[in-house]
C-alpha positions in Angstrom: -9.7 136.2 104.0 -9.3 132.9 106.0 -6.1 131.3 107.1 -5.1 128.5 104.6 -2.8 125.5 104.9 -1.6 123.9 101.6 0.3 120.8 100.8 1.3 120.3 97.1 3.5 118.1 95.0 6.1 120.9 94.2 7.2 124.4 95.0 5.5 126.1 92.0 2.2 124.4 92.8 2.5 125.5 96.5 3.3 129.0 95.3 0.1 129.0 93.3 -2.0 128.0 96.3 -0.3 130.7 98.4 -0.9 133.4 95.7 -4.6 132.6 95.5 -5.0 132.4 99.2 -3.3 135.8 99.7 -5.7 137.2 97.1 -8.6 136.2 99.4 -9.2 132.6 98.3 -10.2 129.8 100.5 -9.0 126.2 100.8 -11.0 125.2 97.7 -9.5 128.0 95.6 -6.0 127.3 96.8 -6.2 123.5 96.2 -7.6 123.9 92.6 -5.0 126.5 91.7 -2.2 124.3 93.0 -3.6 121.3 91.1 -3.8 123.3 87.9 -0.1 124.0 88.1 0.7 120.3 88.6 -1.1 119.7 85.3 1.5 121.9 83.7 4.8 120.9 85.4 4.3 117.3 86.6 5.0 115.9 83.1 4.2 112.2 82.8 2.3 112.3 86.1 -0.7 114.4 85.2 -1.9 116.9 82.6 -5.0 118.8 81.5 -6.1 115.5 79.9 -6.7 113.9 83.3 -9.4 112.5 85.5 -9.8 113.0 89.2 -11.8 113.3 92.3 -12.3 116.2 94.7 -13.6 115.7 98.2 -14.8 118.8 100.2 -15.7 119.4 103.8 -17.8 122.6 103.6 -17.1 125.3 106.1 -20.5 125.1 107.7 -19.9 121.5 108.8 -22.5 120.1 106.5 -22.2 116.7 104.8 -19.0 116.3 102.9 -19.3 115.6 99.2 -17.1 114.1 96.5 -17.1 115.3 92.9 -16.3 112.5 90.5 -14.4 113.8 87.5 -12.9 110.5 86.7 -12.4 109.0 83.2 -15.3 107.8 80.9 -15.1 105.2 78.3 -15.1 106.9 74.9 -16.2 105.4 71.5 -19.4 107.2 70.5 -17.8 108.4 67.3 -15.6 105.4 66.4 -15.8 101.6 66.9 -13.2 100.3 69.4 -10.2 98.1 68.8 -7.3 100.1 67.2 -4.6 102.6 67.9 -2.8 100.9 70.8 0.3 98.8 71.6 1.7 97.3 74.8 4.9 98.0 76.6 6.5 96.6 79.7 8.4 98.7 82.2 10.1 98.2 85.6 8.4 101.4 86.9 6.2 100.8 90.0 7.7 97.4 90.7 7.0 96.2 87.1 3.9 96.8 85.1 2.5 96.2 81.6 0.7 99.2 80.1 -1.1 100.0 76.9 -0.4 103.3 75.1 -1.1 105.1 71.9 -4.1 107.1 70.6 -6.5 104.2 71.4 -5.6 104.4 75.1 -7.0 107.9 75.5 -10.1 108.1 77.7 -12.6 110.9 78.2 -11.0 113.4 80.6 -13.0 115.0 83.5 -10.7 116.7 86.0 -11.5 120.2 84.8 -15.2 119.6 84.7 -15.0 118.4 88.4 -13.0 121.5 89.3 -15.6 123.7 87.7 -18.4 122.0 89.8 -16.4 122.4 93.0 -15.5 126.0 92.2 -19.2 126.8 91.6 -20.2 125.2 94.9 -17.5 126.4 97.3 -14.9 128.6 95.5 -14.8 132.3 96.3 -12.4 133.9 93.7 -13.2 134.2 89.9 -12.2 131.1 87.9 -9.7 133.2 85.9 -7.6 133.9 89.0 -7.3 130.2 89.8 -5.9 129.5 86.3 -3.5 132.5 86.2 -0.6 130.8 88.1 -0.7 127.8 85.7 -0.5 130.2 82.8 2.5 131.9 84.3 4.3 128.6 84.9 3.7 127.5 81.3 4.7 130.8 79.8 7.9 131.1 81.7 9.0 127.5 81.2 9.5 124.9 83.9 12.1 122.2 84.8 10.9 118.6 85.2 10.2 117.7 88.8 12.0 114.9 90.6 8.8 112.7 90.2 8.7 113.4 86.5 12.3 112.7 85.9 12.1 109.5 88.0 9.2 108.2 85.8 10.6 109.5 82.5 13.9 107.7 83.2 11.9 104.5 82.9 9.6 105.4 80.0 11.0 108.4 78.3 11.6 106.5 75.1 9.0 103.9 75.0 6.0 106.1 76.1 7.1 109.7 75.5 9.4 109.1 72.6 7.2 107.9 69.8 5.3 111.2 69.2 7.5 113.8 67.6 6.2 116.8 69.7 6.5 114.8 72.9 10.0 113.6 72.2 11.2 117.1 71.4 9.7 118.5 74.6 11.2 116.1 77.2 14.5 115.0 75.5 17.6 117.1 75.2 20.0 117.2 72.1 21.8 114.2 73.5 18.7 112.1 73.6 18.6 112.0 77.4 15.7 113.4 79.5 16.1 117.2 79.4 17.4 119.3 82.2 16.5 122.5 80.4 13.2 124.4 81.0 10.3 122.9 79.1 8.5 125.5 76.9 5.2 124.7 75.2 3.6 127.8 73.6 0.5 125.9 72.6 -0.1 124.9 76.2 0.0 128.6 77.3 -2.6 129.3 74.7 -4.8 126.4 75.8 -4.6 127.6 79.4 -5.6 131.1 78.4 -8.6 129.7 76.6 -9.5 127.8 79.8 -9.2 130.9 81.8 -11.5 132.8 79.4 -14.1 130.2 78.6 -14.0 128.0 81.8 -13.6 124.2 82.2 -16.1 123.6 79.4 -13.4 124.5 76.9 -12.0 121.0 77.2 -15.4 119.5 76.3 -16.8 121.8 73.6 -15.4 124.4 71.3 -12.1 124.8 69.5 -9.8 123.2 72.2 -12.0 120.1 72.5 -12.1 119.9 68.7 -8.3 119.9 68.4 -8.0 117.1 71.0 -10.6 114.8 69.5 -9.7 115.5 65.9 -6.1 114.5 66.5 -6.9 111.3 68.5 -9.4 110.1 65.8 -6.9 110.9 63.0 -4.3 108.8 64.7 -6.6 105.8 65.2 -8.0 106.4 68.6 -11.7 106.4 69.7 -12.1 109.7 71.7 -14.5 111.8 69.6 -16.3 115.1 70.0 -19.5 113.5 71.2 -17.6 111.8 74.1 -16.2 115.1 75.2 -19.4 117.0 74.8 -21.4 114.4 76.7 -19.2 114.2 79.7 -20.7 115.2 83.1 -19.0 115.4 86.6 -21.1 113.5 89.2 -21.6 114.9 92.8 -22.0 112.1 95.4 -22.1 112.0 99.2 -18.7 111.0 100.4 -18.2 107.6 102.0 -18.1 108.2 105.8 -16.0 106.3 108.4 -15.7 107.0 112.1 -12.2 106.6 113.6 -11.8 107.7 117.2 -13.1 111.3 117.5 -12.8 111.9 113.7 -15.4 111.5 111.0 -13.5 110.7 107.7 -15.0 111.3 104.3 -13.5 109.7 101.2 -14.4 108.7 97.6 -17.5 106.5 97.2 -17.9 104.0 94.4 -17.3 103.8 91.5 -13.8 104.7 92.9 -12.6 101.6 94.6 -9.9 103.6 96.4 -12.1 105.1 99.1 -13.7 101.7 99.9 -10.2 100.2 100.4 -9.1 103.0 102.7 -12.3 102.8 104.7 -12.1 99.1 105.1 -8.4 99.2 106.2 -9.1 101.9 108.8 -12.1 100.0 110.2 -10.1 96.7 110.4 -7.1 98.4 112.0 -9.5 99.6 114.8 -7.3 101.5 117.3 -3.9 100.3 115.9 -1.2 101.5 116.2 -1.5 102.5 119.8 1.9 103.9 120.3 3.7 104.5 117.0 4.2 101.3 114.9 5.6 98.3 116.9 6.1 94.8 115.5 2.7 93.6 116.4 1.0 96.7 114.8 3.0 96.2 111.6 2.0 92.5 111.5 -1.6 93.5 111.9 -1.2 96.1 109.1 0.1 93.5 106.7 -2.8 91.2 107.5 -5.2 94.0 106.9 -3.6 95.0 103.6 -3.5 91.4 102.4 -7.2 90.9 103.3 -8.5 94.1 101.8 -6.3 94.3 98.7 -6.9 90.6 98.1 -10.7 91.2 98.2 -10.3 94.1 95.9 -8.3 92.0 93.3 -10.7 89.0 93.6 -14.0 90.7 93.8 -14.2 94.5 93.5 -12.1 94.9 90.4 -14.4 92.5 88.5 -17.7 93.7 90.0 -20.7 94.4 87.8 -22.2 96.6 90.7 -19.3 98.1 92.6 -21.7 100.1 94.8 -23.5 96.9 95.9 -20.4 94.8 96.4 -18.6 97.6 98.2 -21.5 98.0 100.6 -21.5 94.2 101.2 -17.8 94.2 101.9 -17.9 97.1 104.4 -20.9 95.5 106.1 -18.9 92.4 106.6 -15.9 94.4 107.9 -18.2 96.1 110.5 -19.9 92.8 111.4 -17.0 90.4 111.6 -13.3 91.5 111.4 -12.1 87.9 111.8 -14.0 86.7 108.8 -12.3 89.3 106.6 -8.8 88.9 108.0 -8.8 85.2 107.5 -10.3 85.0 104.2 -2.4 100.0 91.6 0.8 107.7 88.6 -1.0 110.6 90.2 -0.8 114.1 91.8 -2.4 115.2 95.0 -3.1 118.6 96.7 -4.6 119.1 100.2 -5.8 122.4 101.7 -7.7 123.4 104.8 -8.7 126.9 106.0 -9.5 128.6 109.3 -13.2 128.6 108.5 -13.2 124.8 108.8 -13.2 124.1 105.1 -11.1 121.2 103.7 -10.4 120.3 100.1 -8.6 117.2 98.9 -7.8 116.8 95.2 -6.3 113.8 93.4 -5.8 113.8 89.6 -4.1 111.5 87.1 -3.4 111.0 83.4 -2.5 107.3 83.9 0.9 106.4 82.6 0.4 108.7 79.6 -0.6 107.8 76.0 2.7 109.4 74.9 1.2 112.0 72.5 0.7 115.7 72.6 -2.6 116.7 70.9 -1.7 118.9 67.9 -2.1 122.6 68.5 -2.8 122.2 72.2 0.4 121.5 74.1 -1.5 118.9 76.1 -0.1 115.5 76.8 -3.0 113.0 76.6 -3.9 110.3 79.1 -3.8 106.5 78.6 -6.3 105.6 81.2 -7.9 103.0 78.9 -4.4 101.4 78.9 -4.0 101.1 82.7 -4.5 97.3 82.6 -5.0 97.0 86.4 -7.9 99.4 86.2 -9.5 97.8 83.1 -9.9 94.1 84.3 -12.6 93.5 81.6 -10.1 94.3 78.9 -9.3 97.2 76.5 -12.4 98.9 75.0 -14.8 96.4 76.6 -16.9 98.9 78.6 -19.9 100.7 76.9 -19.2 104.4 75.9 -20.0 106.7 78.8 -19.1 104.2 81.5 -16.8 105.3 84.3 -13.5 103.5 84.7 -12.2 102.1 87.9 -9.9 104.2 90.1 -7.6 103.8 93.1 -8.0 107.5 94.1 -9.1 108.3 97.6 -8.9 112.0 98.4 -10.1 112.3 101.9 -11.3 115.0 104.3 -12.1 114.7 108.0 -13.6 116.7 110.8 -12.8 116.2 114.5 -15.4 116.5 117.1 -13.8 119.7 118.2 -14.1 121.2 114.8 -10.6 120.6 113.5 -10.6 120.1 109.7 -8.2 117.7 107.9 -7.4 117.1 104.2 -5.3 114.2 103.1 -4.5 112.2 100.0 -1.7 110.6 97.9 -0.5 109.6 94.5 1.0 106.2 93.9 -1.2 103.8 91.9 -2.2 100.9 94.1 0.0 102.3 96.9 -2.4 105.3 97.3 -4.7 103.4 99.7 -2.1 101.8 101.8 -0.2 105.1 102.2 -3.3 107.1 103.2 -4.5 104.4 105.7 -1.1 104.1 107.4 -0.7 107.9 107.8 -4.2 108.3 109.1 -3.9 105.4 111.5 -0.5 106.7 112.8 -2.0 110.2 113.3 -5.4 109.3 114.7 -4.6 106.2 116.7 -0.8 106.1 117.1 -0.1 109.4 118.9 2.1 110.6 116.0 2.1 114.2 114.8 0.9 114.8 111.3 4.5 115.2 110.1 5.7 112.1 112.0 2.8 110.0 110.5 3.6 111.2 106.9 7.4 110.6 107.3 7.1 107.1 109.0 8.3 104.1 107.0 5.6 102.2 105.2 4.6 98.7 104.3 2.8 97.6 101.1 1.5 94.1 100.2 2.2 93.9 96.5 -0.1 91.6 94.5 -2.0 90.7 97.7 -3.6 87.3 97.8 -1.8 86.1 94.6 0.8 83.4 94.3 3.5 86.0 93.6 2.5 88.2 96.6 5.4 90.3 98.0 5.3 92.2 101.3 7.4 95.3 100.6 8.9 97.1 103.6 10.3 100.6 103.1 13.9 100.8 104.4 14.7 104.2 102.9 12.4 106.9 101.6 11.1 105.9 98.1 8.4 107.5 96.0 7.1 103.9 95.3 5.3 104.2 98.6 3.2 107.2 97.7 3.5 110.9 98.3 1.1 111.9 101.0 0.0 115.5 101.4 -2.0 116.5 104.4 -3.2 119.7 106.0 -4.9 120.6 109.3 -6.7 123.7 110.5 -7.8 123.8 114.2 -10.6 126.1 115.5 -8.0 128.1 117.5 -6.3 129.1 114.3 -3.4 126.6 114.4 -2.4 125.4 110.9 -0.4 122.4 110.0 0.8 121.2 106.6 2.9 118.1 105.8 4.3 117.1 102.4 5.9 113.8 101.8 9.7 113.7 101.7 9.4 110.9 99.2 8.5 113.4 96.5 9.3 117.1 96.1 6.3 118.1 98.2 6.0 121.7 99.4 3.8 123.4 102.0 2.5 126.9 102.7 0.8 128.4 105.7 -1.0 131.6 104.8 -2.4 133.9 107.5 -5.4 135.9 106.7 
């Protein structure tokens, strides 16, 4: 079995990756197993009703690929326009979100996992799901990230549905400190282990989800679930120093933003982050995020407009500089394989689908990712995403996997850590731990340059792993969240 380095959002997820690696699994197996556990115990952050992207650097050094398992617009079985309401929360610096049954999009994470497992996994699918079943069956305490989020929205988002309120609130009405037990979730995971990822798109489990959503006024129907397909695309490549980085291509806008920032930063920072480097970083974030808000978020052809923007970045830096809840797992192995997984359920619709134990997503209600408006896309269209799970290969054969949760801070967190590590002479741990800067509402009249003065999960939760050809392994998990790492020797 290969050596494997794992960075995960919590200890139980890291344990899952380690268990699978010790059973002979590779980086892909370990990353998927850890991500499945986050779908159980990162309540409010992610669930089985999620979308995501997986970027893989194959062990043989062939072209990296990204599997797009992001959310589709539903509505084949029901006309749009009902089953939602809006709330405002101070979470994430202040955001308005849309929740309720009508905010539930067509999930795709597990379909993407199945495709990646088919291509580059080594253990049977059932063994990857087993740790998640064990966590659900034994009960789990809410993570720090979950508690932080639920302290803001526990009543407004997760309190209107009876099953959801009972699961996350204690007898006193406060967010529970007791273990969360959802017997139906254990049953759903067992079905997934037996049937495979398709269980969330066809069959009894898919029927229970769509039936409950439609009954409560939503638009996610059985045809939406059955029609969903993950899409495999060549990753978006960027050359930085001696590294070739591969990240998510369109229709995820996140990878385009990371690639543009790294190209504009050039060789900065040269020695850590000095005042001039930080000033350049702010200019880069303002330019790239401003372009995203003004152009990319409203594009009718994101692939075309992203290519034009990156061409402009490569051609004329000066012209560019003067003119948005997630879980992430990274894993690399001694065979040179790297796997980066980012998944999200949005802010959560607030409901558990009856008979499943699964909290449903609200990705139609993430207003910053639906600039055309609620229910405006044709059924089957992919939604926008900030996600940018990234892998990289050094000229010497070293493999890297990196990514982050954090809404619109995903891209700025990843770009700063990569720049500090690749250009700035920082170790991977130093680059992850270093204070961050984020330009909030870039290019708008209410723009705010936010500078981290003490560790805060607002600035993301980067997980990164490294495997060198000489067998040296490195894993770094962000102290801003309850990140955990494991190094498994074959």
